[in-house]
C-alpha positions as CSV (number, residue, x, y, z in Angstrom):
1,X,-8.6,19.9,-0.7
2,X,-9.2,18.2,-4.1
3,X,-6.2,17.5,-6.5
4,X,-6.1,19.5,-9.6
5,X,-6.3,17.5,-12.8
6,X,-2.7,17.2,-14.5
7,X,-2.3,19.5,-17.4
8,X,-5.2,22.0,-16.2
9,X,-4.4,25.5,-17.3
10,X,-3.8,28.3,-14.9
11,X,-6.4,30.8,-14.6
12,X,-5.5,33.7,-16.5
13,X,-7.7,36.0,-14.2
14,X,-5.7,35.1,-11.1
15,X,-2.9,36.3,-8.8
16,X,-0.4,34.5,-6.8
17,X,-0.2,34.5,-3.1
18,X,3.2,34.7,-1.4
19,X,3.3,30.9,-1.0
20,X,2.9,30.5,-4.7
21,X,-0.8,29.4,-4.8
22,X,-2.8,31.0,-7.4
23,X,-6.4,32.5,-6.6
24,X,-8.8,34.6,-8.8
25,X,-8.2,38.4,-9.2
26,X,-11.1,40.7,-8.0
27,X,-13.7,40.5,-10.4
28,X,-16.7,42.7,-10.8
29,X,-19.3,41.5,-8.4
30,X,-22.4,39.2,-9.8
31,X,-24.7,42.6,-9.1
32,X,-22.3,44.6,-11.3
33,X,-22.1,41.9,-13.9
34,X,-25.8,41.9,-14.1
35,X,-26.2,45.6,-14.3
36,X,-23.8,45.9,-17.1
37,X,-25.8,43.1,-18.9
38,X,-29.1,44.6,-18.2
39,X,-27.8,47.9,-19.6
40,X,-26.7,46.0,-22.9
41,X,-30.0,44.3,-23.0
42,X,-32.0,47.7,-22.9
43,X,-29.5,48.9,-25.7
44,X,-30.3,45.8,-27.8
45,X,-34.0,46.2,-27.2
46,X,-33.8,50.1,-28.2
47,X,-31.9,49.1,-31.4
48,X,-34.2,46.0,-32.4
49,X,-37.4,47.4,-31.1
50,X,-37.8,44.2,-29.1
51,X,-37.7,43.9,-25.2
52,X,-37.3,40.6,-23.6
53,X,-40.0,39.8,-20.8
54,X,-38.9,39.2,-17.2
55,X,-37.7,35.7,-16.8
56,X,-39.2,33.3,-14.5
57,X,-36.8,30.6,-13.3
58,X,-38.7,27.6,-14.1
59,X,-39.4,28.9,-17.6
60,X,-35.5,29.8,-17.7
61,X,-34.4,26.2,-16.7
62,X,-37.0,24.8,-19.1
63,X,-35.7,26.8,-22.0
64,X,-32.2,25.8,-21.5
65,X,-32.6,22.7,-23.7
66,X,-32.9,24.5,-26.8
67,X,-30.2,24.8,-29.3
68,X,-28.7,28.3,-30.3
69,X,-25.9,29.2,-32.6
70,X,-26.4,32.8,-33.3
71,X,-24.6,35.3,-31.2
72,X,-27.6,37.2,-30.2
73,X,-29.0,33.9,-28.9
74,X,-25.9,33.0,-27.0
75,X,-26.0,36.4,-25.2
76,X,-29.4,36.1,-24.3
77,X,-28.7,32.9,-22.8
78,X,-25.9,34.2,-20.9
79,X,-28.0,36.8,-19.4
80,X,-30.5,34.4,-18.4
81,X,-27.9,32.1,-16.6
82,X,-26.3,34.9,-14.8
83,X,-30.1,36.0,-13.6
84,X,-30.2,32.4,-12.4
85,X,-26.9,32.6,-10.4
86,X,-28.3,35.6,-8.5
87,X,-30.4,35.6,-5.2
88,X,-33.1,37.4,-7.3
89,X,-34.8,34.0,-8.1
90,X,-34.1,32.4,-4.6
91,X,-36.5,32.1,-1.8
92,X,-36.2,34.0,1.4
93,X,-33.7,32.3,3.8
94,X,-34.3,31.4,7.3
95,X,-33.3,33.8,10.2
96,X,-30.0,31.9,10.9
97,X,-28.8,31.1,14.4
98,X,-29.7,33.1,17.5
99,X,-28.8,33.0,21.3
100,X,-26.1,31.2,23.1
101,X,-23.9,28.6,21.2
102,X,-22.6,25.2,22.6
103,X,-19.0,25.1,23.2
104,X,-16.8,23.7,20.1
105,X,-16.7,19.8,19.7
106,X,-12.8,20.4,20.0
107,X,-11.6,23.9,21.4
108,X,-8.9,25.6,19.5
109,X,-7.8,28.6,21.6
110,X,-5.1,29.6,19.0
111,X,-7.5,30.1,16.1
112,X,-6.9,33.8,16.0
113,X,-3.1,33.1,15.0
114,X,-1.3,35.3,17.5
115,X,0.6,32.3,19.2
116,X,2.3,31.5,15.7
117,X,4.9,34.2,15.9
118,X,6.4,32.9,19.4
119,X,5.2,29.1,18.9
120,X,5.4,28.3,15.1
121,X,7.6,25.5,13.6
122,X,10.6,27.9,13.3
123,X,10.7,28.4,16.9
124,X,9.9,24.9,18.2
125,X,10.2,22.6,15.2
126,X,13.4,21.2,16.8
127,X,11.4,19.8,19.6
128,X,8.7,17.9,17.5
129,X,10.9,15.3,15.8
130,X,9.1,12.5,17.7
131,X,5.2,12.0,18.4
132,X,5.6,12.6,22.3
133,X,7.7,15.9,21.8
134,X,5.3,17.1,19.3
135,X,2.3,16.2,21.7
136,X,3.8,18.0,24.5
137,X,4.4,21.1,22.4
138,X,1.0,21.0,20.9
139,X,-0.4,21.2,24.2
140,X,1.8,23.9,25.5
141,X,0.9,25.9,22.6
142,X,-2.7,25.6,23.2
143,X,-2.8,26.1,26.8
144,X,0.3,28.7,26.7
145,X,1.4,26.7,29.7
146,X,5.2,27.2,29.4
147,X,5.7,30.1,31.7
148,X,8.9,30.8,29.6
149,X,9.8,31.7,26.1
150,X,12.2,28.5,26.0
151,X,10.0,25.5,25.5
152,X,13.1,23.1,25.6
153,X,13.5,22.7,29.3
154,X,9.6,22.4,29.8
155,X,9.2,19.7,27.2
156,X,12.2,17.8,28.7
157,X,10.7,17.9,32.0
158,X,7.2,16.9,30.9
159,X,8.6,14.1,29.0
160,X,10.6,12.6,31.7
161,X,7.5,13.0,34.0
162,X,5.2,11.6,31.6
163,X,7.5,8.4,31.1
164,X,7.6,7.8,34.7
165,X,3.8,8.0,35.3
166,X,2.9,6.2,32.0
167,X,5.3,3.2,33.3
168,X,3.4,2.8,36.5
169,X,-0.4,3.9,35.3
170,X,0.2,6.9,37.6
171,X,-1.7,10.2,37.4
172,X,-0.3,13.8,37.7
173,X,-0.5,15.6,41.0
174,X,-2.9,18.3,41.2
175,X,-0.2,21.0,41.9
176,X,2.7,19.6,40.2
177,X,4.2,21.7,37.4
178,X,2.3,21.4,34.1
179,X,-0.3,18.8,35.8
180,X,-2.8,19.8,33.0
181,X,-0.6,18.9,30.1
182,X,0.6,15.6,32.1
183,X,-3.1,14.6,32.5
184,X,-4.1,15.5,28.9
185,X,-1.2,13.1,27.6
186,X,-2.1,10.4,30.0
187,X,-5.8,10.5,29.2
188,X,-5.2,10.5,25.7
189,X,-3.4,7.3,25.4
190,X,-6.5,5.0,25.0
191,X,-7.7,7.5,21.9
192,X,-4.5,6.5,19.8
193,X,-5.1,3.0,20.7
194,X,-8.7,3.2,19.4
195,X,-7.6,5.4,16.3
196,X,-5.2,2.8,15.3
197,X,-8.1,0.1,15.2
198,X,-10.4,2.4,13.6
199,X,-8.1,3.3,10.7
200,X,-6.6,-0.4,10.6
201,X,-3.0,1.1,11.2
202,X,-1.5,-0.7,14.1
203,X,1.8,1.4,13.6
204,X,0.1,4.8,13.5
205,X,2.0,7.0,15.7
206,X,0.3,10.4,15.9
207,X,1.1,12.8,18.7
208,X,-1.5,11.8,21.6
209,X,-3.4,15.0,21.6
210,X,-4.0,15.0,17.8
211,X,-5.3,11.5,18.2
212,X,-7.7,12.5,21.0
213,X,-8.9,15.5,19.1
214,X,-9.7,13.1,16.0
215,X,-11.3,10.7,18.2
216,X,-13.3,13.4,20.3
217,X,-14.7,14.7,17.0
218,X,-15.9,11.3,15.7
219,X,-17.4,10.3,19.2
220,X,-19.3,13.5,19.0
221,X,-21.1,12.4,15.8
222,X,-21.3,8.7,15.9
223,X,-23.8,8.7,12.9
224,X,-21.3,10.6,10.8
225,X,-18.5,8.3,11.8
226,X,-20.6,5.2,10.6
227,X,-21.6,7.1,7.4
228,X,-18.0,8.2,6.7
229,X,-17.1,4.4,6.3
230,X,-19.4,4.2,3.5
231,X,-18.1,7.4,1.7
232,X,-14.4,6.8,1.8
233,X,-12.2,3.9,1.3
234,X,-9.8,4.6,4.0
235,X,-8.4,7.4,6.3
236,X,-4.8,7.6,6.0
237,X,-2.7,9.5,8.7
238,X,0.9,10.5,8.2
239,X,0.4,10.1,4.5
240,X,2.8,11.1,2.0
241,X,0.1,11.5,-0.5
242,X,-1.2,14.7,0.9
243,X,2.2,16.2,1.0
244,X,1.7,17.7,-2.6
245,X,-1.8,19.2,-1.6
246,X,-1.0,21.3,1.3
247,X,-1.4,18.6,4.0
248,X,-4.6,17.1,3.2
249,X,-6.5,15.7,0.2
250,X,-9.7,13.6,-0.8
251,X,-9.4,12.2,-4.2
252,X,-12.8,10.8,-5.2
253,X,-11.5,9.4,-8.7
254,X,-8.2,8.3,-7.0
255,X,-7.8,5.8,-4.1
256,X,-11.1,7.3,-2.6
257,X,-9.2,7.8,0.5
258,X,-8.9,10.7,3.0
259,X,-5.2,11.6,3.4
260,X,-3.6,13.7,6.1
261,X,0.1,14.5,6.0
262,X,2.5,14.1,9.0
263,X,1.7,17.4,10.7
264,X,3.7,17.1,14.1
265,X,4.2,21.0,14.3
266,X,0.4,21.5,14.5
267,X,-1.7,22.0,17.5
268,X,-4.4,19.4,18.0
269,X,-7.2,21.9,17.5
270,X,-5.9,22.9,14.1
271,X,-5.0,19.3,13.1
272,X,-8.6,18.2,13.7
273,X,-10.0,20.9,11.6
274,X,-7.7,20.1,8.6
275,X,-8.9,16.5,9.0
276,X,-12.4,17.5,9.2
277,X,-12.2,19.8,6.2
278,X,-11.3,16.6,4.0
279,X,-14.2,14.7,5.2
280,X,-16.0,17.7,4.2
281,X,-15.1,17.0,0.5
282,X,-15.9,13.2,1.0
283,X,-19.5,13.8,2.7
284,X,-20.9,17.5,2.2
285,X,-19.5,18.8,-1.1
286,X,-20.1,15.1,-2.7
287,X,-23.7,15.2,-1.2
288,X,-24.3,18.6,-2.3
289,X,-23.2,18.3,-5.9
290,X,-24.4,14.8,-6.4
291,X,-21.0,13.5,-6.7
292,X,-20.4,15.5,-10.0
293,X,-17.5,17.8,-10.7
294,X,-18.3,21.3,-11.1
295,X,-16.9,22.8,-14.3
296,X,-13.7,25.1,-13.3
297,X,-15.2,28.1,-14.9
298,X,-18.0,27.6,-12.4
299,X,-15.8,26.3,-9.6
300,X,-13.6,29.5,-9.7
301,X,-16.4,32.0,-9.9
302,X,-15.3,33.0,-13.4
303,X,-18.7,32.2,-15.3
304,X,-19.5,35.7,-15.3
305,X,-16.2,36.7,-17.1
306,X,-16.8,33.8,-19.8
307,X,-20.6,34.8,-20.4
308,X,-19.8,38.5,-20.7
309,X,-17.1,38.1,-23.2
310,X,-19.4,38.0,-26.3
311,X,-20.8,41.5,-25.2
312,X,-17.3,43.0,-24.7
313,X,-16.3,46.0,-26.9
314,X,-13.2,44.0,-28.2
315,X,-15.0,40.6,-29.1
316,X,-14.9,40.1,-32.6
317,X,-17.6,37.5,-33.8
318,X,-15.6,36.4,-36.8
319,X,-12.8,35.4,-34.6
320,X,-14.8,32.7,-32.7
321,X,-17.1,29.9,-33.4
322,X,-20.6,30.5,-32.2
323,X,-21.3,26.5,-32.3
324,X,-18.2,26.0,-29.7
325,X,-19.5,28.9,-27.7
326,X,-23.0,27.6,-27.5
327,X,-21.7,24.1,-26.5
328,X,-19.7,25.5,-23.7
329,X,-22.6,27.6,-22.4
330,X,-24.7,24.4,-22.9
331,X,-22.4,22.5,-20.5
332,X,-22.9,25.4,-17.7
333,X,-26.5,25.5,-18.4
334,X,-26.9,21.7,-18.1
335,X,-25.0,21.5,-14.9
336,X,-26.8,24.5,-13.4
337,X,-30.2,23.2,-14.2
338,X,-29.5,19.7,-12.7
339,X,-28.3,20.8,-9.4
340,X,-30.4,21.0,-6.2
341,X,-31.7,24.0,-4.9
342,X,-29.4,23.7,-1.8
343,X,-26.4,23.7,-4.1
344,X,-27.6,26.5,-6.1
345,X,-28.1,28.7,-2.9
346,X,-24.8,27.7,-1.4
347,X,-23.1,28.6,-4.8
348,X,-24.8,32.0,-5.0
349,X,-23.9,32.8,-1.4
350,X,-20.4,32.1,-2.2
351,X,-20.4,34.4,-5.0
352,X,-21.4,37.2,-2.8
353,X,-18.9,36.4,0.3
354,X,-16.0,35.6,-1.9
355,X,-15.4,39.1,-3.0
356,X,-12.5,41.1,-2.0
357,X,-10.2,38.2,-1.3
358,X,-13.2,36.5,0.8
359,X,-13.2,39.2,3.7
360,X,-16.8,38.2,4.4
361,X,-15.7,34.8,5.2
362,X,-14.7,32.9,8.4
363,X,-10.9,32.4,8.2
364,X,-9.3,30.5,11.0
365,X,-5.6,30.1,11.6
366,X,-4.8,26.4,10.9
367,X,-1.0,26.9,11.5
368,X,1.3,25.7,8.8
369,X,2.3,23.1,6.4
370,X,6.0,23.2,5.8
371,X,6.8,26.8,4.9
372,X,3.3,27.3,3.7
373,X,1.4,29.5,6.3
374,X,-2.1,28.7,6.9
375,X,-3.3,31.8,8.4
376,X,-6.8,33.1,8.7
377,X,-6.3,35.4,5.8
378,X,-4.8,32.5,3.9
379,X,-7.8,30.5,4.4
380,X,-10.2,33.2,3.5
381,X,-8.4,33.5,0.1
382,X,-8.5,29.7,-0.3
383,X,-12.2,29.7,0.2
384,X,-12.7,32.6,-2.1
385,X,-10.7,30.8,-4.7
386,X,-12.8,27.6,-5.1
387,X,-16.2,26.9,-4.5
388,X,-15.5,23.4,-3.2
389,X,-12.8,24.5,-0.7
390,X,-15.6,26.7,0.6
391,X,-17.9,23.6,0.9
392,X,-15.2,21.8,2.8
393,X,-14.1,24.8,4.9
394,X,-17.7,25.7,6.1
395,X,-18.7,22.2,6.7
396,X,-15.6,21.9,9.1
397,X,-16.7,25.2,11.0
398,X,-20.2,24.0,11.2
399,X,-19.3,20.6,12.4
400,X,-16.8,21.8,15.0
401,X,-19.1,24.4,16.3
402,X,-17.0,27.4,15.1
403,X,-19.4,28.9,12.6
404,X,-22.5,29.3,14.9
405,X,-21.1,32.0,17.3
406,X,-19.4,33.7,14.3
407,X,-22.7,34.1,12.8
408,X,-24.7,35.0,15.8
409,X,-22.4,37.9,16.4
410,X,-22.6,38.8,12.5
411,X,-26.3,39.0,12.4
412,X,-26.3,40.9,15.7
413,X,-23.9,43.8,14.1
414,X,-25.9,46.6,12.7
415,X,-23.2,47.6,10.6
416,X,-23.0,44.4,8.4
417,X,-24.4,44.7,4.8
418,X,-27.8,43.5,4.4
419,X,-26.4,41.3,1.2
420,X,-23.7,39.6,3.3
421,X,-26.1,38.8,6.2
422,X,-28.5,37.2,3.6
423,X,-25.9,35.2,2.0
424,X,-24.9,33.9,5.3
425,X,-28.4,32.9,6.2
426,X,-28.7,31.1,2.9
427,X,-25.1,29.2,3.9
428,X,-27.0,28.4,7.4
429,X,-30.0,27.1,5.8
430,X,-28.1,24.8,3.5
431,X,-25.8,23.4,6.3
432,X,-28.9,22.8,8.4
433,X,-30.5,21.0,5.5
434,X,-27.6,19.0,4.0
435,X,-24.6,18.8,6.6
436,X,-26.9,18.1,9.8
437,X,-28.2,14.9,8.4
438,X,-25.0,13.7,7.6
439,X,-23.6,14.5,10.9
440,X,-26.4,13.2,12.9
441,X,-27.1,14.4,16.4
442,X,-24.2,15.6,18.4
443,X,-23.7,13.4,21.5
444,X,-23.1,15.0,24.8
């Protein structure tokens, strides 16, 4: 995630989740807002005898440079900006992915969250106090390889056998208990050594499966691994800096580092996805937005609410300064006019997909951070709340190979609304245009 600037006002049009985080309340859809303003425009035309011509996007953007301090002009500019935020002015997207999908870069068999009830931190946290115990628990959770509801005796047995085999560079017997877990732990030892060198932290003590998952992702995209070193100052695991930001943070205006908290209770598949999410801020979001910060009113999807206020029944012009309103609108116009078409299309798609708490988005269970549950529903609401979090999450899903099968199934479903399918097709186009070159070819 991105840190919130100190002193930022809370969003008055928001609600609180059960973990205390705030997300925007349900607003009218962009289509509903446009229809409402179109009706107002028709009423204005009837009253004044003057009707605006249809707006061409090029003319619209070119006309955004003028000054306006009258309320009539402010309302007109607001209507034009809302039109440009819609897909009415976008080119037809490509068809999206079709056919068989390659396996995920790092599998995550517990992405549906069903294992959390029996294997969450409250049930197994007492076994994850050290990195080896946490690594064993993470593998047992993902492989469902306990054979019992009680993890403790299994963890102790695997720990003792691992220590014995590691001391003599041995390997697990094919038929011995929990051979797959033991083999995975033994095979992951070089990954931790390599990761320590890569992040220049010789004391790094990640659970072995978490280290192996990170190394597997980076090895799958050697071009991205090289590019990442030019985009971030460093990568910090077991970082207390991220503890105040839900387990991970990239701060471009701070130290420029990707920080990931100590997450020993988190299975490796979820851990690597949280890590890649943060790299999505550093790489995909930054490239898409030209390393600029989006205004909060745009980033939270509240531009329609702001723009519509001067047309509201209870809006008293005498109580507001049109010059200040014009200046605030100008900031939005200037930012939007200077963004790339890919950024505009991804934003337009997000406005469509974020409605109703993000129910049209892909949510994956990413376990928990402390007492904060990172369930699939929480991830949908999280993406719906801020555009930049959608950017980072959808980059992660694309890079790990999770998004493609989701979309193949969605596009094949005849019951999916056309508008939702079109929005996702735009998302896929942007990822193929912007994210794919950042990642480079996926190694076999």
